[in-house]
C-alpha positions as CSV (number, residue, x, y, z in Angstrom):
1,M,113.8,122.0,98.0
2,D,116.4,120.7,95.5
3,G,116.1,119.8,92.0
4,N,115.6,116.1,92.4
5,V,112.6,117.1,94.1
6,W,111.2,119.8,91.9
7,F,111.8,116.8,89.2
8,A,109.7,114.1,90.9
9,L,106.8,116.0,91.4
10,G,106.9,117.3,87.6
11,L,106.5,114.0,86.8
12,T,103.6,113.1,88.7
13,L,101.7,115.6,87.8
14,F,102.5,115.1,84.3
15,A,101.4,111.1,84.8
16,G,98.2,112.7,87.0
17,L,97.4,115.0,83.8
18,A,97.7,112.3,81.0
19,T,93.7,111.6,82.3
20,G,93.0,115.3,80.8
21,I,94.7,113.6,77.5
22,G,91.7,110.6,77.5
23,S,89.1,113.5,77.8
24,L,90.0,115.3,74.8
25,L,90.3,112.1,73.1
26,S,86.1,111.5,73.6
27,L,85.0,115.0,73.2
28,L,87.1,116.3,70.6
29,T,87.4,112.7,68.5
30,S,84.7,110.6,66.9
31,R,86.1,107.4,67.6
32,T,87.9,105.2,70.1
33,N,91.5,103.8,68.3
34,T,91.0,100.8,70.2
35,K,94.4,99.6,68.2
36,F,96.0,102.1,69.9
37,L,94.8,102.0,73.1
38,S,94.9,98.4,73.4
39,L,98.6,98.0,72.3
40,A,99.2,101.3,74.5
41,L,97.7,99.9,77.6
42,G,99.8,96.5,77.2
43,F,102.9,98.5,76.5
44,S,102.5,100.1,80.1
45,A,101.6,97.0,81.6
46,G,105.2,95.2,80.7
47,V,106.6,98.6,81.9
48,M,105.6,98.4,85.0
49,I,105.7,94.4,85.9
50,Y,109.5,94.5,84.2
51,V,110.5,97.6,86.0
52,S,108.8,96.1,89.5
53,M,109.8,92.8,89.2
54,V,113.7,93.4,87.7
55,E,114.6,96.7,89.1
56,I,112.2,98.2,91.8
57,F,111.4,94.4,93.6
58,V,115.6,94.3,93.8
59,K,116.3,98.0,95.2
60,A,113.6,97.3,98.1
61,K,116.3,94.1,99.1
62,N,118.9,95.6,98.3
63,S,118.4,97.9,101.1
64,L,116.2,95.8,103.6
65,V,119.1,93.3,103.3
66,A,122.0,95.8,104.0
67,E,120.1,97.2,106.8
68,L,118.3,93.4,108.1
69,G,120.4,90.9,107.3
70,L,119.6,88.6,104.5
71,D,116.7,86.3,105.8
72,Q,115.0,89.3,107.5
73,G,115.8,92.0,104.9
74,Y,114.6,89.2,102.1
75,W,111.2,88.6,104.3
76,M,110.4,92.3,104.8
77,T,110.6,93.1,101.3
78,V,108.2,90.3,100.6
79,I,105.6,91.5,102.9
80,G,106.4,94.7,101.7
81,F,105.4,93.7,97.8
82,F,102.1,92.0,99.2
83,A,101.6,95.0,101.6
84,G,101.1,97.3,98.4
85,M,99.0,94.9,96.3
86,V,96.9,94.2,99.8
87,V,96.9,98.2,99.5
88,I,95.8,99.4,96.5
89,A,92.8,96.0,96.1
90,A,91.8,97.4,99.6
91,I,90.8,100.4,97.7
92,D,89.6,99.3,94.6
93,K,87.3,97.1,96.7
94,F,85.7,99.7,98.6
95,I,84.7,101.9,95.2
96,P,81.0,101.2,94.5
97,S,80.8,99.7,91.0
98,T,79.2,102.3,89.5
99,G,82.1,104.6,89.8
100,N,84.9,101.6,89.0
101,P,87.4,102.7,86.6
102,H,88.1,99.7,85.0
103,E,84.2,100.2,83.6
104,L,85.8,101.7,80.6
105,K,84.0,103.7,78.3
106,S,84.6,104.5,74.3
107,V,84.3,108.0,72.5
108,E,81.4,105.8,69.8
109,D,79.3,106.4,73.6
110,M,79.5,110.2,73.0
111,S,76.9,109.8,69.8
112,K,73.8,107.8,71.7
113,S,70.8,110.8,72.4
114,P,71.2,111.8,76.0
115,T,67.4,111.8,76.0
116,E,67.9,108.3,76.2
117,I,69.9,108.1,79.5
118,D,68.9,108.7,83.1
119,Q,71.1,112.3,83.4
120,Q,70.9,112.1,87.3
121,K,72.4,108.6,87.2
122,L,75.3,109.6,85.0
123,M,76.5,112.5,86.5
124,K,76.6,110.5,90.1
125,M,78.9,107.8,87.7
126,G,80.4,110.5,86.4
127,L,81.7,112.2,89.8
128,F,82.1,108.5,91.7
129,T,84.5,107.5,88.5
130,A,86.2,110.8,89.2
131,L,86.8,110.0,92.8
132,A,87.7,106.8,92.6
133,I,90.1,107.2,90.0
134,G,91.7,110.2,92.4
135,I,91.5,107.6,94.7
136,H,93.7,105.3,92.6
137,N,95.9,108.2,91.3
138,F,97.1,108.8,94.8
139,P,98.6,106.0,95.3
140,E,100.4,105.8,92.2
141,G,101.6,109.6,92.5
142,I,103.6,108.1,95.4
143,A,105.4,105.6,93.6
144,T,106.3,107.6,90.4
145,F,107.8,110.4,93.3
146,A,109.5,107.4,95.7
147,S,111.2,106.0,92.4
148,A,112.0,109.5,90.9
149,M,113.7,110.4,93.9
150,Q,115.6,107.0,94.1
151,D,116.5,106.9,91.0
152,P,115.5,109.8,88.0
153,S,115.3,107.7,84.9
154,L,113.2,104.7,86.4
155,G,110.9,107.6,87.4
156,V,110.6,108.7,84.3
157,A,109.9,105.2,82.8
158,I,106.9,104.6,86.0
159,A,105.8,108.0,84.7
160,V,105.3,107.4,81.6
161,A,103.6,104.0,82.1
162,V,101.1,105.6,84.3
163,A,100.4,108.3,81.7
164,I,99.3,105.9,79.3
165,H,96.9,103.9,81.6
166,N,95.4,107.4,82.7
167,I,94.5,108.1,79.3
168,P,91.3,105.9,79.5
169,E,90.3,106.7,82.7
170,G,90.0,110.0,81.3
171,I,87.5,108.6,78.5
172,A,85.8,107.0,81.7
173,V,85.0,110.7,83.3
174,A,84.5,112.8,80.7
175,V,81.4,110.4,78.8
176,P,79.0,110.0,81.3
177,I,79.3,113.5,82.5
178,Y,79.2,115.1,79.5
179,Y,75.6,112.6,79.1
180,A,74.6,114.2,82.1
181,T,75.0,117.6,81.3
182,G,75.7,118.3,77.5
183,S,78.8,120.3,78.9
184,R,82.3,119.8,77.3
185,K,84.0,122.4,79.3
186,R,82.5,120.3,82.5
187,A,83.3,117.0,81.7
188,F,86.8,118.1,80.6
189,K,87.3,120.0,83.9
190,L,86.3,117.1,85.9
191,S,88.5,114.5,83.9
192,F,91.4,116.7,84.2
193,L,91.0,117.3,88.0
194,S,90.6,113.8,88.7
195,G,94.4,113.3,88.0
196,L,95.9,115.8,90.1
197,A,95.2,113.3,93.4
198,E,99.0,111.9,91.8
199,P,100.1,115.1,92.5
200,V,99.0,115.5,95.3
201,G,99.7,112.1,96.5
202,A,103.4,112.9,95.7
203,I,103.4,115.6,98.2
204,V,101.9,114.1,100.8
205,A,104.6,111.6,100.5
206,F,107.4,114.7,100.5
207,L,105.9,116.2,103.3
208,I,105.2,112.9,105.2
209,L,107.4,110.3,104.5
210,M,110.9,112.3,103.4
211,P,111.8,113.3,106.8
212,F,111.5,109.6,108.4
213,L,113.1,108.3,105.1
214,N,116.0,106.1,105.8
215,E,117.3,102.8,103.9
216,V,114.4,100.1,106.1
217,M,111.7,102.9,105.4
218,F,112.7,103.2,101.6
219,G,113.1,99.2,100.9
220,M,109.6,98.9,102.3
221,I,108.0,101.8,99.7
222,F,109.8,100.5,97.1
223,A,108.3,96.6,97.5
224,G,105.2,98.3,98.1
225,V,105.5,100.0,95.0
226,A,106.4,97.0,92.9
227,G,103.1,95.0,94.6
228,I,100.8,97.9,93.4
229,M,102.5,98.0,89.8
230,V,102.4,94.0,89.3
231,F,98.5,94.9,90.8
232,I,97.3,97.5,88.4
233,S,98.9,96.2,85.6
234,L,97.3,92.8,86.1
235,D,93.7,93.7,87.5
236,E,93.7,97.3,85.6
237,L,95.9,97.4,82.3
238,L,95.9,94.0,80.9
239,P,92.0,93.6,81.1
240,A,91.5,96.7,79.7
241,A,93.8,96.4,76.6
242,Q,91.4,93.3,76.0
243,K,88.4,94.9,76.6
244,Y,89.3,96.4,73.3
245,D,88.6,93.5,71.4
246,E,92.6,93.7,70.3
247,A,93.9,91.1,72.7
248,H,96.9,90.2,70.1
249,L,97.9,93.7,70.1
250,S,97.7,93.9,73.8
251,I,100.2,90.9,74.5
252,Y,102.5,92.3,71.8
253,G,102.0,95.4,74.0
254,V,103.2,93.7,76.9
255,V,106.6,92.0,75.1
256,G,107.8,95.2,73.8
257,G,106.9,97.2,77.0
258,M,109.3,94.6,78.2
259,A,111.8,94.8,75.7
260,V,112.2,98.8,75.6
261,M,112.2,98.7,79.7
262,A,115.3,95.9,79.6
263,L,116.7,97.8,76.9
264,S,116.9,101.3,78.8
265,L,117.9,99.7,81.7
266,L,120.9,98.3,80.2
267,L,121.7,101.6,78.0
268,L,121.6,103.7,81.1
269,A,123.4,101.0,83.8
């Protein structure tokens, strides 16, 4: 494998293992820094939305138009964009509500007495959440890998945005498992492992998609990636930021993320 492949795989590993940061925050600190999380999640959403609509969608359209012509190429780009949304929405739809990663946890939840909680139910919830996050992270791994292969600087931006949004997911896994088992080590391990679905997604993309990667395939993948990123931003990141009770900070974060992404694209152009 050449250097670009290793770089792309490394980015997906970095992004996926950020769930471990969330786990450490829940297990080693006494309070959730809600202002930081709200701002960071908003920032991540801003990066994802801006880069999806301004960069990734345009790259997809250019590839498809070059191969299929203006009308058909544009139609296929739009179809791919909404197909990405449908895929990630379907994944979300079939995950049980007890394991949905949108159900946020905070570090303060750790202070509740384990004797007050149904440990078996919480263990099931934690395992479901780990599985759900793994399923969510799989297409994110493909998105990060495909972006990094086409444009390394774009891949870095997406990997950072995905890593930020994986932090509260790590908390969501660690808290109920710690409740159920009383083991910080086990809670951290399962949270950490749930993030490995991201590099697994990248490896699948490399083994299955790379041999067939032409301009049309690339364009459809990138259009789908744009749809996935926008859906995640609107369905997960912004609602999560506002659930941390810092709604204005989350919007400032969105604007800041867009501005930083815009500036980086201008400087790297």
